[in-house]
N, C-alpha and C positions, 0 to 999 in steps of 0.2 A: 864789767859790762852789765848794762840794766835789761829788765825784759822789756820787750816791745809794748807799745801801748795797745794794740789789739789783743795781745795777749793778757794784758792785765785787765780790760774791759771783758774779756770772756770768761776769766776767773771771777771777777765781781758777779757777773750774770749767772754763773754757775752756782754760786754761793747763795745767792738771792733766790734761786730756783729752788734750791735744797730747803732753805729756811721756809719759803712759802709752802712747799709740801709738808714739811713738819707741822707748821702751824694750823694748816688747813686740816690735817689729820687729828692733831690733838686738841686745839683749842676752839676753831669756829663752830658756833652752833647754828649761824643763819647768815646767809647772802641775802642782801638788798640791793634790788636793781632799780635803777631809776631812769626814765627815758621820757622824752617830750620836752617842751618848751613853753615858757609862760604859764599861762592857766591851764593848759591841758597836759600838765606834767602827771606822769603816773609813777607809782612805786610797787612794786612786788616783792614780797620777802618769802625767800625759800629756806626753811628749816631742815636741819638734819633728819629729824624724825620722819617727816612727809617725804624728802626727796634724798635718800642715802646716795643714791647713783650719781647725783650731781657732784656731791664732796669726793666721792671716790674717783670719779673722772678728773676732777681738778686737782687732787693730790698727786694722782698717778702721772698726769701731763706735766705739772710742775717739776716731779722728780725727773722726769725723763728729759726735759728741758735743760735741767739743772746739770744732769750727767753728761749730756751731750756737750753742753757748753765748757764744763771742765775737762773733758776729753779733747775737745779743740783746743783749749788754752794748752794742756800738756803736749799735745801733738806740735803745736806751733812753737813751742818753747824748747822742747828736747828733739823733736823729730826734724823740724825745718830749721831749727836754731835761729829763730828769729829774736835780735836782740837790737838795743840801741847802744851808741857810743856814749 
């Protein structure tokens, strides 16, 4: 029997969340935010040196979302025994 599609999706989302948390912690030095449309488009750059709390919050939240998604996938697979035929 194969794992359920929802279990696979949660597992993939969990791994992506953990990878984003790792990359945010080790690699990213700036966030660039764009908003607006047409000629009134705005761009704001947040650097790690000026806003370290933004990077910390982003890494922690990605890590928590990744762990919750992986935990949900494991619970659905082993606890609820959701499987496809």
